[in-house]
N, C-alpha and C positions, 0 to 999 in steps of 0.2 A: 642510503636507503631510498626506496621508491617513494615518490610523492604523486598523488593523483593529478596535481597541476601539470606534471610533465606530459600527460596524455593530451592536454589542451594545446600545449606548445607544439607537440609533434603534429597534431592535426592542422594547426594553423600554418605550419611550415609546408605541409603537403598540399593543402587546399586553401590558400590564403583568400581567394576571391569567392569561394563557396559561401552561400548564405548559411549562417549558423542558427540565427534566431529571427523569427517574425513575430512581432507583438504590436501593441498599440502605438509604439514609437516608430514602427516601420521595420525595415530589414537591417540586419547587422551581420557583416561578413566575419569569417573566422579571424582574419587579420585585425579587424576592428575590435572584435571581442577580446582577443589577446592583448591588444594595445591598451584598451580601457581597463582590463583586469590588471595588467602590469602597472599602470599608472596609480590605480587604487592601492595595489600592494605596496608600492614604495611609500605612499602616504601613511598606510597603516603601520608599517615598520617604524616610521618616524614618530608615530603616535604611541608606540610602545607595544604593538602586537608582534610577538615573536614566538619562538619555539615553546610549545607547552601551554601557551595562553588559551584559556577555555572561552570560546566566543559563541554567544548566542546570536543567531542570524534571523532578523525579523524584517521582512520586506514584502512588498506586493508580489503577486504571482506573475512575474515577468522577468525581463533581462536583469533587473536589479538583483534578483535572487542568485542567478548564475554568476554574475560578476562578483558579488559579495562573497559567494561560496569559494570560488577559485582564488580570489585575491587573498582571503584569509588563510587558506591552506598553503598558498604560495609562501606565506610568512612562517610556515610550520606550526601554525595554530591548530587547535582542535575545534571543530565546528559542530554545534547543535542547532539545526534549523528549528524555528518556532513558527507555528501556523499563525498567520497574521489576522485571521478572522475569529480566533477563539476568544473567549471572554478574558478581560483584564486579570481577573482572579486566577484563571487557569494559567495564563502566561506567567504571572508572578510566582505561582506555586512551582512551575517547572524550572524557572530560573533559580529559585532558592533551593529546591530539591537537588538539582544538578550541581550546585555550587559554581555557577558561571561567574567568570571574572569580569566580563565586559559584554555589552550588547551592541552589535553592529546593525543599525537600522537605516531604512531609506526615508525619503522626505514625508511619506504618508504614514509612517509607523514609528515615530519617535517614541522611545520607551523611557519613561521617567518614574521616579518614586519620590516620596517625601524626603527631601534633603539630597536628592540625586538628580542631576540634570543631564540631558543629552547635548553633547557639544559637537558641532559640525566638524568633520574631518578636515583639517587645514588643507586648503587647496582643492577641495572637492565641493560640488554644489548639490550632491544627492545624499551622501551618507553621513551618518552621525555615529558617535561612540558614547555609550553610557557606562562609565567605569563603576563597578559595584565594590570591588575589593582589589584595587590595583596592586600588582606585585605579589599577591597571595595565590599561589598555585593550588589547584584542586588536588587534595590528598587522594580523592577517589580515582583520579586519572593517573596518578604518579606510578602505579604499579603496572601500567600497560605499555607495551613496546610499540612505538610508531603509530599511535592512534590518529585517525583522520576525523571520524565522525561519531557522534552519539545520537542514537535514535531511540525514542521511547516507544515501547509497545503500545498497542491501542487500548489495553485495559478493558476489554469488553466483559470480562468475568471477574475482575479484581483490580488490584493496584498495577499501574503501568510500571514497567521496568526500563531503566536506561541502558540500552545495548551499545557496547563500545565496539567499533569496527575499525580495523587498521587499514592503512594505505594498501598493503599487500592483499588483504582480504577483498578490498574493492576491486582491484585488478583481477584477482582470481574469479570473482563472481561475474564480472562483465565478459571476460573471455569465455567462460563456460557457457553462459547464456547465449552468446552470439553464434555459437555453433548451430543452435536451433533457429534463432530469430533472423540471422543473416542480414543485419543492418549494414548498410553501406552508404557512400556518399551520394548514391542515387536515390536514397529514401527521403521522403518528406513526411515527418511524423506529426500527427495532430495531437496536441497536448491539451487535456481537459482536467487534469488532476491538480490538487494542491502540491506544489513542489516540495513543501516541507515534509510531506509524508511519502513521497515517491520521487527519488532522485538518483539512487545508486545504479540499480540495474535498469535504468531508463535514461534520465538526463545525462549522466556521466557516460553511459554506454553509447548513446547517440552521438555525443560530442567526440568521443574516442574514435568513432568510425566515419566522421565527416557528414553525418546526416543534417538535414534542416529541420529545426523544431518550430512548429507553427503553434503558437500559444493562443488558445481560445478559452476565454473565461466566461463565455455565455453557453450554458448547458442546454438551451432549447434545441429541439431536434432540427428545426429549420436552420438555425445558425450553424450547427455541426455539419449538416449536409451542404450548406453554402460554402463552408470552409473547405470541405473535401473537394468539391467541384472547382472552386476558385484557385486553390493552391495545388491541385492535382496530387492530393495526399495519397501516399502509398501504404502507410502503416498507421493503424488506429489502436491506441492503447487506452482501454476504457474500463468502466465498471458495469455491473448488471443494470444499474439505473439508466445509463446511457443506452444500453441495448433495448431496454423496455420502452423508453421514450421513442427511439428510432423505429422499433417494431410496430408501435402504435400509430406512427405518423401516417396520415391518410393519403399522402401523395408520394408514392414510391418513386425512386429515381434510379437511374443506372449510374453506377460509380466505377467507371472503367479503370481509373488509375489505381484504385485500392487493391492491394495484393494480400494484405494480412490484417486480421482483426484479433486482438488479444484482450480477453476479459480477466480482470483480477480484482483484488480487495476482498471479495466474498464470493460464495458460490452463485453461479447463474443457473437457473432451472432450465430443464430440457425445453419447457414451453417457451421461455423467453428467447433462448438461443435459436430455436427452430423458427419462431416468428420473424426474427431478424434475417435468418438465412433465406427463408421463403420470399421475403420482400426484396432483399438486396443481392441474392444469389451468391452469398459469401458465407462460408462456415465461420463459426466463432471458435477460436482456440482458447480454451480456458487455461490459465496458468496458476500455479501454486507458488505464491511468494511469501516469504517469511523473513522478518527482520534479522533473525539470528543466522540465517543460512544464505539467503538470496533468492534465486529463482531456480529451484532444482527440478521442477516439472512443468512441462507445457504439453498440451494435447495436440501434438503435431501430426499424428497418423489416423486418429479416429474422430476427428472433429465433427463430421457430418452425421455419422451414425450414433455417436455417444457424446454429444456436446456438453453434457453435465459432468463428464469425467475430467480430471485434471491432467490425465495423460500418463505417459511413461517418464521414468527418470531420464534426465538428460545425460549424455555420455559420461560426464565427469562425476556423476553422483550415484550412490547406491541408496535405494529407497526400499524399506521393508515394513511389513505389517507384523507386529510382535505381540506375544501374549504377556501376561503380568510378570512372568519370569524372564522376559527378554528373548524368548525363543521365537523363531520364525514360524508363522502360522501357514497352513495350507492355503491354496488359492480360494478366493471367494468366501473367506472367513473374516468377519469383522475383528479388528484388533487395533492396537496402538501404532500410530505412524511414527517411524524413525528414519532419520536421514543422516548419511555420511557424505562428505565431499569437501571440495575446496571452498575457500572464502568464508569459513566458519567465523562467527563472532569471537571476540577476544574475552568477553565476560560482561558482567552487569556492574554498573556504577555502584549501586548500593550494597552489593554482596561481596563479602570477603573471600568467597569460594572462587577457585580458578575455573576456567572453561572446562578443563579435563574433569573436574569434580562434578560438573553439570551434565556430563555425558553418561550414557549407559552403554558400555561396551563399544564406545566410539560413536554411538548414535546420538544425535540430538532428537529428543522426544518432543514433538510439536504440540502435544496436547489434543491432537485430533484422533478420531476413530475413523478407520478407512478399510476398504477391501481392495485387493489386487487380483485381477484375473490372470489367466494362464499366459496372456501376452505381456503382462506386466503393467497394464493399464490400471491406474489408481482412481478410485472414486471416494471422495470424502463424504462420510455419513454424518458427522457432527463433531462437536467438541466434547471431550470426556466430561468436563464440568457441567455440561448442559443436558446430558442424557437424563430423561425422565424415567423412573422405574415404577411402572404400574403393576402391582401384584406380581412382581418378579419379571415382568416383560419390559424390554428396553424400547423407548420411544425417542426418536431423533426429531427435535423441533423442526429442522429444515424440511423433513419429509411431510409433516403436517402443514407447514407453511406453504409448500408448493401446491398442495391441494386447495387450501384456502384462497391462495392468490389467483387461481384459475377462475374464480367466481367474478363475473363482470363488474360487480359493485365493490369489490375489495381492492383497494389501492396498495395496501401493505399490511402485513401481519407479523406478530411476534408470539411465539408459543413458548410456554414455560411450564414447570411443574409446581403444583401446590400440594402441601401436605394433606393427607387423608387418613383418618383413624383406622380404616379397614384395608385400603389398598396401598398404603404407604404414600403414594402420590397419585394425583390425577392431572390430566392435561387441561390447561387453561390457555385461552387465546385473547390477545388484544388485537383489534383490527381497526384500520383507518378505512372508512367505507363511505360510499355515496349515501345521500339521504334516502330513507325508505327501505333500508336493508331488512329483509325478513330473516331473522336469525334461524328460525326453524327450517326454512328452505335451505339455508346454508349448511346446517348440520345434517340435513337429509342427504345432501350431496356428498358430504364427508363420509357418511355411513356407507354409501355406495362404492367408495374408493379406498376406504381405510378399514383395517381391523377395528373391532369395537373398542378395544382399550386405547387406541390411538385417537379416537374421536374426542374433541374437546368437550369437557363437562360444563364449561362455562365460556361464553364469548362476550367480551366487553368491547363496546364501541368507544374508541378514544380519538382525540383530535389529532395527535401525532404520536409517533413512536421514537423514542430517544435513540440517537446515533452517536457514535464517537466522531471526532472531527475528521477522521479518515474515512468515514462513511459506513462503518460496521454497526450493526444493531447492538445496543447494550443489552446484555443477557444475564444480568444478576437474577437469580431465582428469587421469587416471592414465596417465602416458605410458610407464611401464616395462613 
């Protein structure tokens, strides 16, 4: 059976002297990365990590994550990355919910609980193991064939789900995506994300094709630009937040080495994408990534004209907009987004239902509402669960947020529905704003750009808007 670790072996054989990682510790070649990974893998086997052992990986956002990940799967273990900056209670909950057997952590993230200690891996100075239930295999994982990773969904509208992904699915995903991304050994990728949330069609893909990963944990615009210039970055994988910071940076720079900018995690507005392109003369390619499927869409052909679209389906995928009965809708009609293709998830940890039972006529239904034009270009309109129904009219929160966010004093907004005795629901907005915001002026601007039923009936100024650890706005409706 295929193991993701094999792709690292193959790359290290082809490009031993190529730099694999640049982080706060300096440069690490592919040969050095493989050697360090193999050394840890031997020690982990001696400590009891083997086939089917469910490992939680808790490290800083640097080479330790990559080494720990590949060393564990080289032992045929199943790995669930854990974000090192989340609250202790959140970490504990995810470990208990997933029924993890052991936590592999680095020197800055030792995980302990009452009566349970972290023991250094014998022969290693960085990593420790915390055994929770040694020798007790996860019953939830037992029904899956060749599982590699477990990733929890972001849980923006409800409970997060543990998505199980096999080694074969990982391979299928990265091969399908790279037909569009064209990552090679000549690429230097600037990394600004938490690896615990973004590593399959990114970290694993980059290492598969011999690219250099430059890890930058400072998100300030100046630091990002300095990294691009210093390391002659060719590929930038980012979120709308990074684009907004860079677009607002007062000192534009030429970035001649940069060939491709991909935005993911959540939708970037037209205004944010165009501000970035106008300043740096590079279009933003929005991508649609989803844990259950991978990266089925990238805006490869229409990025300048329609940067807010997530693009066409990549060659290996079929993307359709469907009605409630599962029938394909005509072009430019809003419907439910469904995806077919390689690299599909194997199932959910907590659910007894198989993957097949989760699909509708072979489609994975993403929970998004979207439109597709005659060229096949898809634009996401919003989440099904988040749509606000005002007197029978649909309002998509992101549409209203885009208008609110164009106001110079608005730093961020969140729009949701609130129950109303006459209209069913009305639109309400939370905004993070500069001091002195005139709400009436803000609403007047909204009335000029939005239909009356889309204009917020109430605007609340808040100190911050809650986000998931992966950067998405938490969108549970406030119904009272």
